[in-house]
C-alpha positions in Angstrom: -0.4 45.2 37.4 -3.9 43.6 38.1 -4.9 40.0 36.9 -8.2 38.2 36.3 -9.2 34.5 35.1 -12.6 34.3 33.1 -13.8 30.8 33.4 -13.5 28.9 36.7 -13.5 25.2 35.2 -10.7 22.9 35.3 -8.3 25.2 33.6 -9.6 28.4 35.4 -8.8 26.3 38.6 -5.5 25.2 37.4 -4.5 28.8 36.6 -5.8 30.5 39.9 -3.5 27.9 41.9 -0.5 28.9 39.8 -1.1 32.6 41.0 -1.8 31.5 44.5 1.2 29.4 44.8 3.3 32.5 44.2 1.2 34.7 46.4 0.0 37.0 43.5 -3.6 38.1 43.7 -5.9 37.3 40.9 -9.5 38.0 40.3 -11.7 34.8 39.0 -15.1 35.3 37.2 -17.7 33.6 35.2 -21.2 34.5 33.9 -22.6 33.6 37.5 -22.7 35.2 40.3 -19.5 35.0 42.4 -21.3 33.6 45.5 -21.9 30.4 43.4 -17.9 29.8 43.2 -16.9 31.5 46.3 -16.2 28.4 48.2 -14.1 27.0 45.5 -11.8 30.1 45.4 -11.5 30.3 49.0 -10.4 26.7 48.9 -7.4 27.8 46.8 -6.3 30.4 48.7 -6.9 34.3 49.9 -5.1 35.3 46.8 -7.9 34.1 44.5 -10.7 36.7 44.7 -14.4 35.7 43.3 -15.6 38.5 41.4 -18.2 39.5 39.1 -17.5 39.6 35.3 -17.7 43.4 35.0 -15.4 43.7 38.1 -12.7 41.0 36.8 -12.6 42.6 33.4 -11.4 45.9 35.0 -7.7 43.8 35.3 -5.1 44.9 33.2 -4.4 41.3 32.2 -7.0 39.0 31.6 -6.9 35.0 31.1 -9.6 34.0 28.7 -10.3 30.4 29.9 -13.8 29.8 29.1 -15.1 27.3 26.3 -14.5 28.8 22.9 -17.9 29.0 22.3 -18.5 31.4 25.0 -16.0 34.0 24.0 -18.6 36.3 22.2 -20.3 36.9 25.5 -17.0 37.7 27.3 -16.3 40.1 24.5 -19.6 42.1 24.8 -19.0 42.8 28.6 -16.8 45.5 27.8 -17.3 48.5 25.5 -13.6 48.7 24.6 -10.7 46.2 25.0 -8.1 49.0 24.4 -5.2 48.9 26.9 -6.1 45.2 28.0 -3.9 42.3 27.7 -5.9 39.0 27.0 -4.3 35.8 27.1 -6.2 33.3 24.9 -6.4 29.7 26.6 -9.4 28.2 24.7 -8.9 25.6 22.3 -11.1 25.1 19.2 -10.7 21.4 18.4 -13.8 20.1 16.6 -14.5 23.5 15.2 -14.8 23.4 11.6 -11.7 25.7 10.0 -14.3 27.5 7.5 -16.3 28.7 10.8 -12.9 30.4 11.5 -12.4 31.8 8.1 -9.7 29.5 7.6 -7.7 31.6 10.2 -6.1 30.4 13.4 -8.4 30.3 16.2 -6.7 33.2 18.0 -6.6 35.4 15.0 -10.4 34.8 14.4 -11.0 35.4 18.3 -9.3 38.6 18.2 -12.0 40.3 16.0 -14.4 40.1 18.7 -11.5 41.8 21.1 -10.5 44.5 19.1 -7.9 46.8 21.0 -6.7 44.0 23.2 -2.8 42.8 22.9 -3.7 39.1 22.5 -1.3 36.2 23.3 -2.1 32.8 22.7 -0.8 30.9 25.8 -1.0 28.2 28.5 -3.5 26.2 26.2 -1.1 23.3 25.3 -1.2 21.8 28.8 -4.1 19.6 29.9 -5.8 20.7 33.2 -4.4 18.0 35.2 -0.7 18.7 34.1 -1.3 22.9 34.2 -2.6 22.2 37.7 0.9 20.6 38.9 3.8 22.7 40.5 5.8 24.0 37.5 9.1 23.2 39.3 10.0 19.7 38.2 13.1 17.9 39.2 15.4 21.1 39.1 13.6 22.4 35.9 10.4 24.3 35.1 7.5 23.4 32.9 7.4 24.9 29.8 4.5 27.1 28.4 4.4 28.2 24.8 3.3 31.7 23.8 2.4 33.5 20.4 1.3 36.6 19.7 1.4 39.2 16.4 2.3 41.7 19.4 5.8 40.9 20.6 5.7 43.5 23.5 2.6 41.7 24.8 4.3 38.3 24.4 7.2 39.6 26.4 5.0 40.9 29.2 3.5 37.7 29.2 6.5 36.0 29.2 7.6 37.7 32.2 4.5 37.0 34.2 5.0 33.0 33.2 8.3 33.3 34.6 7.1 34.9 37.8 4.5 32.0 38.0 7.3 29.6 37.8 6.9 28.3 34.2 9.7 28.5 31.5 8.1 30.2 28.5 9.2 30.0 25.0 8.0 32.4 22.5 6.9 30.8 19.1 6.5 34.2 17.1 3.2 35.4 15.5 -0.2 33.6 15.6 0.3 32.3 12.0 3.7 31.4 12.2 4.8 29.2 15.3 1.4 29.7 16.7 0.0 27.3 14.4 1.9 24.7 16.7 -0.4 25.3 19.7 -3.8 25.7 17.6 -6.0 23.0 16.8 -7.7 23.0 13.3 -11.0 20.9 13.1 -10.2 17.6 14.7 -6.4 17.9 14.3 -4.4 19.1 17.4 -1.3 21.3 16.9 1.9 19.4 17.1 2.8 21.0 20.4 -0.4 20.4 22.2 -0.4 18.2 25.0 3.5 17.8 24.9 4.7 18.3 28.5 8.1 19.7 28.3 10.8 20.6 31.1 13.4 23.2 30.4 16.6 22.9 32.6 19.1 25.9 33.2 
């Protein structure tokens, strides 16, 4: 299984560190040349591989960590998203609901990535919290996952476990997923909630 993170801002850095902590190789890419962020990637660890967007999109599982407005550009970079698992880490705070046809943002975004197995996840934590080791005082930091594809959610839950997090599946995007979506200028009720799960 291969992994990539598209977007290398604060959230992208935090995700890359999560992979590096566990020694799991991950490609990172932006729309810029990889040379422009190679030193940032190297500072995190040898597991973090700077790549072109085209090369990163060859991965099986792709974390979309760009600004929401940038997602169409990423979507157009592949002729087909069939067979890909896409983890939507974007947030749409401030985007009027009518611009999303009244849909949860991930359902609207999924239209651009037709064929991909889409999971909303890792987006409810701020970058400074996501950046921390998920092992906390004998527990593990919770990440919420929502998807209309339960198999995809199960796969990403397994990856979250491997990265040291405690995944909690919320159900479909229009059901429990609404808890981690923003609508207009209202955050979903679980966004920014930093929860720790103890065995």
